[in-house]
A tleap script that builds the chain and sets N, CA, C and O, in Angstrom:
source leaprc.protein.ff14SB
mol = sequence {
  NMET VAL LYS ILE GLU ALA ILE ILE ARG PRO
  GLU ARG VAL ASN GLN VAL VAL GLN ALA LEU
  GLU ASP ILE GLY CYS LYS GLY PHE HIE PHE
  VAL ASN VAL THR GLY GLN GLY GLN GLN GLN
  GLY VAL GLU VAL PHE THR GLY ARG GLY ALA
  THR THR THR SER ARG SER SER LEU PRO LYS
  THR LEU LEU VAL THR VAL VAL LYS ASP ASP
  GLN LYS ASP SER VAL VAL GLU ALA ILE ILE
  GLU SER ALA ARG SER GLY ASN ILE GLY ASP
  GLY LYS ILE PHE VAL SER SER VAL GLY GLU
  VAL ILE ARG VAL ARG THR GLY ASP ARG ASN
  GLU ASP ALA CLEU
}
set mol.1.N position { -13.000 -17.664 -23.660 }
set mol.1.CA position { -11.903 -18.088 -24.435 }
set mol.1.C position { -12.449 -18.827 -25.550 }
set mol.1.O position { -13.635 -19.128 -25.413 }
set mol.2.N position { -11.623 -19.372 -27.122 }
set mol.2.CA position { -11.800 -19.698 -27.590 }
set mol.2.C position { -10.629 -20.576 -28.510 }
set mol.2.O position { -9.827 -19.979 -29.228 }
set mol.3.N position { -10.645 -21.909 -28.398 }
set mol.3.CA position { -10.018 -23.245 -29.062 }
set mol.3.C position { -9.949 -22.701 -30.549 }
set mol.3.O position { -10.850 -22.649 -31.387 }
set mol.4.N position { -9.099 -22.451 -30.605 }
set mol.4.CA position { -9.087 -22.719 -32.667 }
set mol.4.C position { -7.887 -23.782 -33.373 }
set mol.4.O position { -6.673 -23.593 -33.442 }
set mol.5.N position { -8.545 -24.736 -33.770 }
set mol.5.CA position { -7.648 -25.693 -34.752 }
set mol.5.C position { -7.512 -25.760 -35.896 }
set mol.5.O position { -8.564 -25.660 -36.528 }
set mol.6.N position { -6.600 -25.898 -36.478 }
set mol.6.CA position { -6.988 -25.457 -37.626 }
set mol.6.C position { -5.514 -26.822 -38.742 }
set mol.6.O position { -4.455 -27.403 -38.508 }
set mol.7.N position { -6.415 -26.657 -39.791 }
set mol.7.CA position { -5.708 -28.007 -40.097 }
set mol.7.C position { -4.614 -26.819 -42.330 }
set mol.7.O position { -5.012 -26.088 -43.238 }
set mol.8.N position { -3.520 -27.381 -41.973 }
set mol.8.CA position { -2.605 -26.735 -42.838 }
set mol.8.C position { -2.289 -27.691 -43.577 }
set mol.8.O position { -2.796 -28.806 -43.450 }
set mol.9.N position { -1.427 -27.406 -44.439 }
set mol.9.CA position { -0.777 -27.568 -45.953 }
set mol.9.C position { 0.744 -27.660 -44.803 }
set mol.9.O position { 1.295 -26.643 -44.383 }
set mol.10.N position { 1.137 -28.875 -44.510 }
set mol.10.CA position { 2.912 -28.716 -43.627 }
set mol.10.C position { 3.763 -27.631 -44.385 }
set mol.10.O position { 4.400 -26.929 -43.600 }
set mol.11.N position { 3.927 -27.328 -45.660 }
set mol.11.CA position { 4.409 -26.611 -46.192 }
set mol.11.C position { 4.499 -24.885 -45.931 }
set mol.11.O position { 5.063 -23.842 -46.263 }
set mol.12.N position { 3.630 -25.403 -45.202 }
set mol.12.CA position { 2.847 -22.653 -45.176 }
set mol.12.C position { 3.075 -23.336 -43.324 }
set mol.12.O position { 1.972 -23.041 -42.864 }
set mol.13.N position { 3.618 -23.813 -42.512 }
set mol.13.CA position { 3.613 -23.659 -40.850 }
set mol.13.C position { 4.856 -22.961 -40.507 }
set mol.13.O position { 4.864 -22.663 -39.313 }
set mol.14.N position { 5.760 -22.649 -41.050 }
set mol.14.CA position { 6.580 -21.796 -41.032 }
set mol.14.C position { 5.905 -20.222 -41.047 }
set mol.14.O position { 6.322 -19.347 -40.288 }
set mol.15.N position { 4.714 -19.983 -42.101 }
set mol.15.CA position { 4.122 -19.137 -42.743 }
set mol.15.C position { 3.313 -18.474 -41.491 }
set mol.15.O position { 3.230 -17.394 -40.904 }
set mol.16.N position { 2.840 -19.615 -41.453 }
set mol.16.CA position { 1.744 -19.364 -40.103 }
set mol.16.C position { 2.117 -18.770 -38.761 }
set mol.16.O position { 1.564 -17.820 -38.208 }
set mol.17.N position { 3.586 -19.788 -38.142 }
set mol.17.CA position { 4.099 -19.288 -36.719 }
set mol.17.C position { 4.272 -17.813 -37.296 }
set mol.17.O position { 3.300 -17.077 -37.127 }
set mol.18.N position { 5.197 -17.370 -37.848 }
set mol.18.CA position { 5.675 -16.248 -37.956 }
set mol.18.C position { 4.385 -15.455 -38.178 }
set mol.18.O position { 4.276 -14.578 -37.321 }
set mol.19.N position { 3.343 -15.481 -39.077 }
set mol.19.CA position { 2.032 -14.646 -38.796 }
set mol.19.C position { 1.783 -14.623 -37.164 }
set mol.19.O position { 1.560 -13.563 -36.581 }
set mol.20.N position { 1.831 -15.659 -36.608 }
set mol.20.CA position { 0.866 -15.761 -35.400 }
set mol.20.C position { 2.055 -15.160 -34.283 }
set mol.20.O position { 1.821 -15.216 -33.076 }
set mol.21.N position { 3.076 -14.705 -34.700 }
set mol.21.CA position { 3.860 -14.609 -33.587 }
set mol.21.C position { 4.408 -13.267 -34.197 }
set mol.21.O position { 5.582 -13.081 -33.876 }
set mol.22.N position { 3.992 -12.505 -34.812 }
set mol.22.CA position { 3.318 -11.082 -35.451 }
set mol.22.C position { 2.477 -10.298 -34.939 }
set mol.22.O position { 2.503 -9.085 -34.732 }
set mol.23.N position { 1.512 -11.310 -34.696 }
set mol.23.CA position { 0.244 -10.733 -33.869 }
set mol.23.C position { 0.085 -10.599 -32.118 }
set mol.23.O position { -0.845 -10.316 -31.362 }
set mol.24.N position { 1.372 -10.928 -31.964 }
set mol.24.CA position { 1.558 -11.686 -29.788 }
set mol.24.C position { 0.804 -12.563 -29.711 }
set mol.24.O position { 0.085 -12.619 -28.713 }
set mol.25.N position { 0.677 -13.803 -30.992 }
set mol.25.CA position { -0.058 -14.759 -29.931 }
set mol.25.C position { 1.798 -15.713 -30.568 }
set mol.25.O position { 2.372 -16.050 -31.604 }
set mol.26.N position { 1.986 -15.729 -29.040 }
set mol.26.CA position { 2.624 -17.350 -29.073 }
set mol.26.C position { 2.346 -18.821 -28.616 }
set mol.26.O position { 3.068 -19.798 -28.814 }
set mol.27.N position { 1.227 -18.773 -28.009 }
set mol.27.CA position { 1.017 -20.197 -27.130 }
set mol.27.C position { 0.058 -21.124 -28.304 }
set mol.27.O position { -1.118 -21.069 -28.662 }
set mol.28.N position { 1.198 -21.951 -28.661 }
set mol.28.CA position { 0.183 -22.719 -29.864 }
set mol.28.C position { 1.612 -24.292 -30.167 }
set mol.28.O position { 2.827 -24.393 -29.998 }
set mol.29.N position { 0.547 -25.167 -30.648 }
set mol.29.CA position { 1.241 -26.260 -30.844 }
set mol.29.C position { 0.803 -27.353 -31.886 }
set mol.29.O position { -0.282 -27.909 -31.718 }
set mol.30.N position { 1.584 -27.678 -32.936 }
set mol.30.CA position { 1.623 -28.686 -33.968 }
set mol.30.C position { 1.510 -29.995 -33.451 }
set mol.30.O position { 2.133 -30.535 -32.537 }
set mol.31.N position { 0.055 -30.676 -34.641 }
set mol.31.CA position { 0.564 -32.234 -34.534 }
set mol.31.C position { 0.857 -32.413 -36.110 }
set mol.31.O position { 0.266 -31.658 -36.882 }
set mol.32.N position { 1.732 -33.366 -36.609 }
set mol.32.CA position { 1.463 -33.997 -38.163 }
set mol.32.C position { 0.395 -34.733 -38.108 }
set mol.32.O position { 0.412 -35.416 -37.084 }
set mol.33.N position { -0.840 -34.960 -38.966 }
set mol.33.CA position { -1.654 -35.165 -39.437 }
set mol.33.C position { -1.462 -35.810 -40.616 }
set mol.33.O position { -0.480 -35.604 -41.328 }
set mol.34.N position { -2.628 -36.837 -40.958 }
set mol.34.CA position { -3.190 -37.509 -42.353 }
set mol.34.C position { -5.035 -37.769 -41.868 }
set mol.34.O position { -5.795 -37.884 -40.907 }
set mol.35.N position { -4.944 -37.736 -43.719 }
set mol.35.CA position { -6.562 -37.862 -43.571 }
set mol.35.C position { -6.953 -36.819 -44.731 }
set mol.35.O position { -6.160 -36.033 -45.250 }
set mol.36.N position { -8.741 -36.992 -45.145 }
set mol.36.CA position { -8.986 -36.525 -45.965 }
set mol.36.C position { -9.973 -35.578 -46.089 }
set mol.36.O position { -10.778 -35.457 -45.166 }
set mol.37.N position { -10.060 -34.834 -47.136 }
set mol.37.CA position { -10.941 -34.040 -46.638 }
set mol.37.C position { -11.863 -33.964 -48.194 }
set mol.37.O position { -11.930 -34.910 -48.979 }
set mol.38.N position { -12.618 -32.423 -48.426 }
set mol.38.CA position { -13.131 -32.488 -49.691 }
set mol.38.C position { -12.429 -32.325 -50.618 }
set mol.38.O position { -12.992 -31.924 -51.636 }
set mol.39.N position { -10.779 -32.580 -50.683 }
set mol.39.CA position { -9.821 -32.633 -52.162 }
set mol.39.C position { -9.991 -33.955 -52.053 }
set mol.39.O position { -10.383 -34.024 -53.218 }
set mol.40.N position { -10.064 -35.420 -51.578 }
set mol.40.CA position { -10.983 -36.355 -52.119 }
set mol.40.C position { -9.106 -37.421 -52.767 }
set mol.40.O position { -9.076 -38.231 -53.694 }
set mol.41.N position { -7.825 -36.981 -51.859 }
set mol.41.CA position { -6.973 -37.286 -52.445 }
set mol.41.C position { -6.100 -36.872 -54.026 }
set mol.41.O position { -6.789 -36.428 -54.944 }
set mol.42.N position { -5.185 -36.984 -54.149 }
set mol.42.CA position { -4.070 -36.082 -55.245 }
set mol.42.C position { -4.207 -37.365 -56.351 }
set mol.42.O position { -4.305 -38.575 -56.150 }
set mol.43.N position { -4.158 -36.227 -58.146 }
set mol.43.CA position { -3.867 -36.943 -59.313 }
set mol.43.C position { -2.908 -37.396 -59.219 }
set mol.43.O position { -2.379 -36.975 -58.190 }
set mol.44.N position { -2.186 -38.203 -59.823 }
set mol.44.CA position { -1.256 -38.920 -59.949 }
set mol.44.C position { -0.987 -39.815 -61.588 }
set mol.44.O position { -1.444 -40.901 -61.943 }
set mol.45.N position { -0.262 -39.051 -62.179 }
set mol.45.CA position { 0.175 -39.087 -63.343 }
set mol.45.C position { 1.113 -40.435 -63.215 }
set mol.45.O position { 2.136 -40.362 -62.535 }
set mol.46.N position { 0.647 -42.055 -64.079 }
set mol.46.CA position { 0.572 -42.837 -64.183 }
set mol.46.C position { 1.279 -43.592 -65.545 }
set mol.46.O position { 1.318 -44.803 -65.764 }
set mol.47.N position { 1.761 -42.611 -66.292 }
set mol.47.CA position { 2.716 -43.006 -67.552 }
set mol.47.C position { 2.071 -42.582 -69.240 }
set mol.47.O position { 0.971 -42.066 -69.436 }
set mol.48.N position { 2.366 -42.692 -69.556 }
set mol.48.CA position { 1.840 -42.481 -71.369 }
set mol.48.C position { 0.567 -41.458 -71.492 }
set mol.48.O position { -0.078 -41.569 -72.535 }
set mol.49.N position { 0.115 -40.434 -70.510 }
set mol.49.CA position { -0.352 -39.214 -70.182 }
set mol.49.C position { -1.465 -39.111 -69.909 }
set mol.49.O position { -2.286 -38.215 -70.105 }
set mol.50.N position { -1.559 -41.000 -68.964 }
set mol.50.CA position { -2.511 -41.183 -68.726 }
set mol.50.C position { -2.558 -40.595 -66.729 }
set mol.50.O position { -1.518 -40.447 -66.087 }
set mol.51.N position { -4.141 -40.336 -66.058 }
set mol.51.CA position { -3.864 -39.990 -64.635 }
set mol.51.C position { -5.265 -40.777 -64.226 }
set mol.51.O position { -6.363 -41.102 -64.677 }
set mol.52.N position { -4.260 -40.860 -62.806 }
set mol.52.CA position { -6.072 -41.015 -62.017 }
set mol.52.C position { -5.745 -40.233 -60.579 }
set mol.52.O position { -4.876 -39.392 -60.352 }
set mol.53.N position { -6.829 -40.854 -59.618 }
set mol.53.CA position { -6.683 -39.943 -58.168 }
set mol.53.C position { -6.366 -40.958 -57.439 }
set mol.53.O position { -6.824 -42.099 -57.503 }
set mol.54.N position { -5.780 -40.646 -56.922 }
set mol.54.CA position { -5.442 -41.673 -55.534 }
set mol.54.C position { -6.318 -41.268 -54.030 }
set mol.54.O position { -6.392 -40.173 -53.473 }
set mol.55.N position { -6.827 -42.377 -53.697 }
set mol.55.CA position { -7.911 -41.490 -52.465 }
set mol.55.C position { -7.044 -41.757 -50.980 }
set mol.55.O position { -7.494 -41.901 -49.843 }
set mol.56.N position { -5.673 -41.760 -51.455 }
set mol.56.CA position { -4.878 -42.120 -50.267 }
set mol.56.C position { -4.434 -40.538 -49.303 }
set mol.56.O position { -4.304 -39.402 -49.759 }
set mol.57.N position { -4.265 -41.074 -47.692 }
set mol.57.CA position { -4.780 -39.729 -46.690 }
set mol.57.C position { -3.514 -39.047 -47.652 }
set mol.57.O position { -2.852 -39.518 -48.578 }
set mol.58.N position { -3.513 -37.613 -46.921 }
set mol.58.CA position { -3.124 -36.354 -47.415 }
set mol.58.C position { -1.898 -36.269 -46.301 }
set mol.58.O position { -2.185 -37.096 -45.436 }
set mol.59.N position { -0.734 -35.656 -45.986 }
set mol.59.CA position { -0.783 -35.144 -45.159 }
set mol.59.C position { -0.339 -34.058 -44.574 }
set mol.59.O position { 0.659 -33.449 -44.961 }
set mol.60.N position { -1.198 -33.660 -43.383 }
set mol.60.CA position { -1.072 -32.078 -43.220 }
set mol.60.C position { -0.437 -31.848 -41.807 }
set mol.60.O position { 0.265 -32.552 -41.081 }
set mol.61.N position { -0.963 -30.578 -41.701 }
set mol.61.CA position { -0.775 -30.346 -39.544 }
set mol.61.C position { -1.731 -29.656 -39.255 }
set mol.61.O position { -2.527 -29.285 -40.117 }
set mol.62.N position { -1.850 -29.343 -37.980 }
set mol.62.CA position { -3.055 -29.443 -37.408 }
set mol.62.C position { -2.094 -27.898 -35.931 }
set mol.62.O position { -1.247 -27.967 -35.041 }
set mol.63.N position { -2.923 -26.841 -36.515 }
set mol.63.CA position { -2.451 -25.621 -35.197 }
set mol.63.C position { -3.584 -26.291 -34.728 }
set mol.63.O position { -4.537 -26.830 -35.290 }
set mol.64.N position { -3.112 -26.062 -33.064 }
set mol.64.CA position { -4.170 -26.147 -32.081 }
set mol.64.C position { -3.497 -24.855 -31.143 }
set mol.64.O position { -2.306 -24.720 -30.861 }
set mol.65.N position { -4.481 -24.077 -30.807 }
set mol.65.CA position { -4.078 -22.215 -29.878 }
set mol.65.C position { -5.633 -22.215 -28.568 }
set mol.65.O position { -6.755 -22.706 -28.699 }
set mol.66.N position { -5.246 -21.736 -27.843 }
set mol.66.CA position { -6.080 -21.349 -26.847 }
set mol.66.C position { -6.314 -19.818 -26.841 }
set mol.66.O position { -5.365 -19.302 -26.252 }
set mol.67.N position { -7.182 -18.909 -27.254 }
set mol.67.CA position { -6.465 -17.765 -26.704 }
set mol.67.C position { -7.968 -16.712 -26.379 }
set mol.67.O position { -8.993 -16.921 -27.027 }
set mol.68.N position { -7.920 -15.883 -25.582 }
set mol.68.CA position { -8.664 -14.813 -25.281 }
set mol.68.C position { -9.969 -14.543 -26.672 }
set mol.68.O position { -9.769 -14.937 -27.821 }
set mol.69.N position { -11.314 -13.772 -26.211 }
set mol.69.CA position { -12.507 -14.274 -26.720 }
set mol.69.C position { -12.018 -12.927 -27.995 }
set mol.69.O position { -12.084 -13.018 -29.221 }
set mol.70.N position { -11.515 -11.682 -27.109 }
set mol.70.CA position { -10.628 -10.783 -28.046 }
set mol.70.C position { -9.853 -10.829 -29.284 }
set mol.70.O position { -9.919 -10.125 -30.291 }
set mol.71.N position { -8.868 -12.130 -28.884 }
set mol.71.CA position { -8.042 -11.854 -29.804 }
set mol.71.C position { -8.337 -13.340 -31.433 }
set mol.71.O position { -7.514 -14.093 -31.954 }
set mol.72.N position { -9.657 -13.174 -31.674 }
set mol.72.CA position { -10.181 -14.253 -31.854 }
set mol.72.C position { -9.865 -13.769 -33.133 }
set mol.72.O position { -8.909 -14.325 -33.673 }
set mol.73.N position { -10.434 -12.863 -33.760 }
set mol.73.CA position { -10.645 -12.553 -34.873 }
set mol.73.C position { -9.234 -12.643 -35.590 }
set mol.73.O position { -9.103 -13.323 -36.608 }
set mol.74.N position { -8.159 -11.921 -35.014 }
set mol.74.CA position { -7.085 -11.795 -35.334 }
set mol.74.C position { -5.998 -12.623 -35.679 }
set mol.74.O position { -5.015 -12.519 -36.413 }
set mol.75.N position { -6.484 -13.501 -34.907 }
set mol.75.CA position { -5.155 -15.053 -35.173 }
set mol.75.C position { -6.185 -15.947 -35.890 }
set mol.75.O position { -5.562 -16.818 -36.498 }
set mol.76.N position { -7.488 -16.074 -36.057 }
set mol.76.CA position { -7.992 -16.348 -37.029 }
set mol.76.C position { -7.748 -15.661 -38.551 }
set mol.76.O position { -7.584 -16.395 -39.525 }
set mol.77.N position { -7.739 -14.556 -38.645 }
set mol.77.CA position { -7.394 -14.000 -40.415 }
set mol.77.C position { -5.661 -13.804 -40.713 }
set mol.77.O position { -4.998 -13.475 -41.696 }
set mol.78.N position { -5.300 -14.258 -39.084 }
set mol.78.CA position { -3.266 -14.440 -39.768 }
set mol.78.C position { -3.473 -15.979 -40.612 }
set mol.78.O position { -3.099 -16.270 -41.748 }
set mol.79.N position { -4.033 -16.617 -39.842 }
set mol.79.CA position { -4.053 -18.084 -40.455 }
set mol.79.C position { -4.799 -18.435 -41.700 }
set mol.79.O position { -4.907 -19.374 -42.488 }
set mol.80.N position { -5.168 -17.475 -41.540 }
set mol.80.CA position { -6.419 -17.432 -43.595 }
set mol.80.C position { -5.418 -16.869 -44.474 }
set mol.80.O position { -5.275 -17.250 -45.636 }
set mol.81.N position { -4.726 -15.964 -43.928 }
set mol.81.CA position { -3.675 -15.206 -44.905 }
set mol.81.C position { -2.271 -15.900 -45.126 }
set mol.81.O position { -1.551 -15.830 -46.122 }
set mol.82.N position { -2.086 -16.516 -44.065 }
set mol.82.CA position { -0.447 -16.986 -44.399 }
set mol.82.C position { -0.897 -18.429 -44.553 }
set mol.82.O position { -0.037 -18.949 -45.264 }
set mol.83.N position { -1.690 -19.210 -44.284 }
set mol.83.CA position { -2.218 -20.209 -45.119 }
set mol.83.C position { -2.580 -20.844 -46.607 }
set mol.83.O position { -2.611 -21.972 -47.099 }
set mol.84.N position { -2.889 -19.208 -47.137 }
set mol.84.CA position { -3.872 -19.765 -48.508 }
set mol.84.C position { -3.124 -19.493 -49.258 }
set mol.84.O position { -2.420 -18.491 -49.387 }
set mol.85.N position { -3.281 -20.870 -50.124 }
set mol.85.CA position { -2.032 -21.206 -51.689 }
set mol.85.C position { -3.444 -20.434 -52.958 }
set mol.85.O position { -3.377 -20.042 -54.123 }
set mol.86.N position { -4.318 -20.505 -52.177 }
set mol.86.CA position { -5.665 -20.407 -53.832 }
set mol.86.C position { -6.024 -21.683 -54.071 }
set mol.86.O position { -7.087 -21.867 -54.665 }
set mol.87.N position { -5.045 -23.061 -53.572 }
set mol.87.CA position { -5.480 -24.558 -54.005 }
set mol.87.C position { -6.965 -25.074 -53.055 }
set mol.87.O position { -7.505 -24.507 -52.105 }
set mol.88.N position { -7.315 -26.328 -53.739 }
set mol.88.CA position { -7.750 -26.975 -53.479 }
set mol.88.C position { -7.225 -27.642 -52.413 }
set mol.88.O position { -6.487 -28.502 -52.893 }
set mol.89.N position { -7.203 -27.734 -50.757 }
set mol.89.CA position { -6.431 -28.431 -49.675 }
set mol.89.C position { -5.772 -27.597 -48.749 }
set mol.89.O position { -5.071 -28.260 -47.985 }
set mol.90.N position { -5.736 -26.024 -48.478 }
set mol.90.CA position { -5.537 -25.154 -47.398 }
set mol.90.C position { -5.701 -25.254 -46.743 }
set mol.90.O position { -5.207 -24.460 -45.942 }
set mol.91.N position { -6.716 -26.490 -46.146 }
set mol.91.CA position { -7.411 -26.678 -45.110 }
set mol.91.C position { -8.699 -26.111 -44.102 }
set mol.91.O position { -9.327 -25.167 -44.581 }
set mol.92.N position { -8.995 -26.444 -43.200 }
set mol.92.CA position { -10.289 -25.769 -42.079 }
set mol.92.C position { -9.781 -25.013 -41.035 }
set mol.92.O position { -8.680 -25.326 -40.582 }
set mol.93.N position { -10.393 -24.064 -40.570 }
set mol.93.CA position { -10.328 -23.790 -39.306 }
set mol.93.C position { -11.781 -24.099 -38.439 }
set mol.93.O position { -12.929 -24.198 -38.873 }
set mol.94.N position { -11.321 -24.196 -37.207 }
set mol.94.CA position { -12.543 -24.647 -36.057 }
set mol.94.C position { -12.055 -23.855 -34.832 }
set mol.94.O position { -10.927 -23.760 -34.349 }
set mol.95.N position { -13.333 -23.268 -34.440 }
set mol.95.CA position { -14.023 -22.649 -32.899 }
set mol.95.C position { -14.970 -22.895 -32.520 }
set mol.95.O position { -16.083 -23.008 -33.033 }
set mol.96.N position { -14.439 -23.043 -31.169 }
set mol.96.CA position { -14.982 -23.641 -30.527 }
set mol.96.C position { -14.906 -22.780 -28.645 }
set mol.96.O position { -14.031 -21.920 -28.539 }
set mol.97.N position { -15.630 -23.007 -27.582 }
set mol.97.CA position { -15.474 -21.956 -26.950 }
set mol.97.C position { -14.935 -22.814 -25.797 }
set mol.97.O position { -14.967 -24.034 -25.958 }
set mol.98.N position { -14.487 -22.360 -24.753 }
set mol.98.CA position { -13.581 -23.081 -23.819 }
set mol.98.C position { -14.290 -23.010 -22.739 }
set mol.98.O position { -14.905 -21.956 -22.579 }
set mol.99.N position { -14.411 -23.964 -21.801 }
set mol.99.CA position { -14.617 -23.402 -20.659 }
set mol.99.C position { -14.392 -23.096 -19.303 }
set mol.99.O position { -14.968 -22.375 -18.489 }
set mol.100.N position { -13.171 -24.005 -19.263 }
set mol.100.CA position { -11.724 -23.697 -18.581 }
set mol.100.C position { -10.600 -23.712 -18.800 }
set mol.100.O position { -10.121 -24.338 -19.745 }
set mol.101.N position { -9.935 -23.035 -17.988 }
set mol.101.CA position { -8.012 -23.601 -18.560 }
set mol.101.C position { -7.376 -23.256 -17.147 }
set mol.101.O position { -7.523 -22.375 -16.300 }
set mol.102.N position { -6.318 -24.788 -17.374 }
set mol.102.CA position { -5.703 -24.479 -15.948 }
set mol.102.C position { -4.258 -24.538 -16.178 }
set mol.102.O position { -3.908 -25.289 -17.088 }
set mol.103.N position { -3.494 -24.006 -15.646 }
set mol.103.CA position { -1.728 -24.137 -15.668 }
set mol.103.C position { -1.528 -24.986 -14.505 }
set mol.103.O position { -1.861 -24.746 -13.345 }
set mol.104.N position { -0.859 -26.147 -15.036 }
set mol.104.CA position { -0.834 -26.978 -13.824 }
set mol.104.C position { 0.954 -26.361 -12.801 }
set mol.104.O position { 1.207 -25.945 -11.670 }
set mol.105.N position { 1.390 -26.526 -13.496 }
set mol.105.CA position { 2.367 -25.753 -12.487 }
set mol.105.C position { 1.840 -24.707 -11.571 }
set mol.105.O position { 2.147 -24.423 -10.414 }
set mol.106.N position { 1.332 -24.418 -12.047 }
set mol.106.CA position { 0.764 -23.132 -10.499 }
set mol.106.C position { -0.468 -23.004 -9.884 }
set mol.106.O position { -0.855 -22.531 -8.816 }
set mol.107.N position { -1.272 -23.847 -11.359 }
set mol.107.CA position { -2.659 -23.338 -10.279 }
set mol.107.C position { -3.536 -22.925 -11.644 }
set mol.107.O position { -4.411 -23.557 -12.236 }
set mol.108.N position { -2.857 -21.402 -11.946 }
set mol.108.CA position { -3.483 -20.147 -12.603 }
set mol.108.C position { -4.472 -20.542 -13.326 }
set mol.108.O position { -4.101 -21.433 -14.091 }
set mol.109.N position { -5.671 -20.258 -13.443 }
set mol.109.CA position { -6.930 -20.398 -13.929 }
set mol.109.C position { -7.671 -18.957 -15.000 }
set mol.109.O position { -7.639 -17.734 -14.858 }
set mol.110.N position { -8.203 -19.737 -15.906 }
set mol.110.CA position { -8.740 -19.300 -17.081 }
set mol.110.C position { -7.605 -18.730 -17.834 }
set mol.110.O position { -6.525 -19.193 -18.202 }
set mol.111.N position { -8.501 -16.946 -18.014 }
set mol.111.CA position { -7.194 -15.840 -18.452 }
set mol.111.C position { -5.699 -16.129 -18.034 }
set mol.111.O position { -4.842 -16.316 -18.898 }
set mol.112.N position { -5.457 -16.156 -16.903 }
set mol.112.CA position { -4.585 -16.162 -15.827 }
set mol.112.C position { -3.381 -17.693 -16.050 }
set mol.112.O position { -2.236 -17.949 -15.678 }
set mol.113.N position { -4.620 -18.523 -16.993 }
set mol.113.CA position { -3.549 -19.854 -17.535 }
set mol.113.C position { -2.548 -19.371 -19.058 }
set mol.113.O position { -1.451 -19.699 -19.509 }
set mol.114.N position { -3.327 -18.707 -19.349 }
set mol.114.CA position { -3.121 -18.992 -21.062 }
set mol.114.C position { -1.692 -17.740 -21.027 }
set mol.114.O position { -1.073 -17.481 -22.059 }
savepdb mol mol.pdb
quit
């Protein structure tokens, strides 16, 4: 099993949800976050044609899901295709191994708990 965490633009959430549902990935959640990555803030117009870069944190959305190993590539590809705008700040995807999953209600473990 793998845990996939994707930091995406908030305005792309609906497209990402639809893409995940289309491939059969139904278990995920979102968290609104702020942060700063390679984008290093946004360019702000200050008047009279001048611009400056604001180093403030930007709003992003963190999507988290845990899937079976054989679903990893299709989930990652669905996120990439639906979240990509082609501009700086589209986000990042982190994939890590999951040692154990337990469903609290039933006690099911690992893939049965997904």
